[in-house]
N, C-alpha and C positions, 0 to 999 in steps of 0.2 A: 732154309729154316735155321740150320746151324750157324749160318752167317749172321743172322739177327742175334742169336745167343752170344756168339763170339764178340760182336760189336758191343753189346750190352756189358759183357764181361770186361772188355778193354776199357770202356768208359768208367765202370765202377772201380777197377784197379787204378786207373789214372787219377781218380778223385782221392783214393786212399794215399797214393804217392804224394799228391799235392798237399793233403792234410799233414802228412809226415814232414814235408819240407817246411810248412808253416811252423810246426812244432820245433823243428831244428833252428829256425831263424829266431825263435824266442829264447833260445838258450844262449846265455852270455858267453862271449869269447873274451879275448884280452882287450877289446876296444868297445867303445860305446856304440850303440845302434838303437835307432828309434823302435825297431822291432822288439826290443826287450820290454818296452812298456806300452806299446800301442794297443795291445789287446787286454790289458788289465782292466777289469770292470770296476766302475765306480758307481756309487749310489748318487744319482743326479736327480734331485727332486722326486725321490721315491721310485725311480726307474734305474735298473742296472744297465749301463751302457759302456761300451769300450772307450778307453781314454782318447783314442784317435778321433772320436766323434765330438768331443767337447773341448779339445785343446790342440794347439799347434805344437808339434814335437820336433825338436832339432838337436843336432849334435855339434855344438860350436867347437868342441875340442875332442880329442880321441878318448878321453876318460870322463866326459861329461855329457849329460843329457839335459836339455833345457825344455821345460814345458810351460807354454803360455796359454792359459785357459781363455776361451772366447768369452766366458761369463765370469766376472770377478767372484760371484757367489759360489763357484765350484772349487775354489782354491782349497778349502778345508777338506772337502770330500776327496779331492785328488790326493792331497797330502796323506790322508788316512789310508786310502787304498794302496798308495805306494809303500807306506810303512808295513802294511800287511802282506805285501807281495813277495817277500823273501828275495830281494835283489842283491842282498849283501852290502847294501849302502842305504843310508838314511837320507831322505830328501830334505833340502833346505828351502824354506819359503822366504823369498825376498820381494815383498809387496805382492804383486800379482804374478810374479815369475817363480817357478819352482825349479830348482837345480838338483840333479842327482849326480854326485861325483862318485864314480866307481873306483874303489881302491884296487890295488894290484892283487890278483888272485893268488892264494896260497896253493901249493902243490896238492894239499889235501882237498881243497875246493875243486881244483881241476879234475882230480880223480873222481870226485862225487858227480861232477857234471858228465864225465865220460860214462859213468854207470847209468845216469839218467838218459843219456843218448841211447845206450844199448837197450834200456828198458823200452823206450819209445820205438826203437827199431823192431824189437820182438813183437810189440803190439801191432805194428804195421804189417809184419810178416804173417801174423796170425789172421789179420783181416784179409790179406791177399789169399791165404789158403782157404779161408771160409768162402770167399767169392768163388774160388775154383771149385770147391765142393758143391756150392749151390748150382753152378752152371752144369756140372757133370750130372747132378741129381735131376736137373730139368731135362737134360737130354735123355737120361735113362727112363724118366717118366714118359717121355714122348715115344721112346723105343717100345715101351710096354704097350702103348696104344697103336703100335705098328706104323708110326710115322717115319721111323729110321730103321735101317738094317744094322746088324751086329757090326759089320765093317765100318759103317759110317760112325757109329758110336766109338769104336776103337780109334779111328782117325781123329775124331773130335777130342777124345781123351789125350792123345799125343799132342795135339795142337795147344790145348788148354794147359798142358803141363809145360810145354816150351814157353808159353806166355808167362806162366807163373814163375818159372825159373828165371826168366829174363827180368821180371819185376823185382824179385827178391835179390837178384844180383845188383840191380840198380839201387836198392835200399842199402845193401852192403857198401857200395861205392860212396853213397852219400854219408854213411856213418864214418868211413875211413877219412873222408875230407873234413868232416866236422870235428872228429877226434883230433886230427892233426892241428886244426885251427885252435881248439881249446887248449891243447897241451903246449902250444907255442908260447914262449915267454916274451 
């Protein structure tokens, strides 16, 4: 029974880590990446959809993102969404092609991004701890209904704490790598 709870806990923590990785990939580093814009939502005929569903996104140069909408009618909606996205660069519309040329980041902007990274990491850590708490509560509830012994509950608590510590250490490693990438000139 604790194996089922442990498996469910690992799955939930894995999803939290994956969400954190996606958040990190959308944070700008020194070079252009499609991940910076692909999840920006645009108003496409009254429906909010991610940019990657309505346009081809490429990076022809290290400081440039090119966006080619599948539908010519979406150009103005994409342009508007990009302007509101706080990318640190304004999009240029060239017919049906939209270019976003990313300027060199200032030291101050890099420090702000590091703060954002740390904020996201704290949110991910809190989510991991909440998952740990939920799992421990579930086992304690079952212990009260005499499905587990006190020793089994203690062993489970130790295992779940090891898993939690491992996941939080993984988050810290991701933060260090992303921080290094952002601060690189």
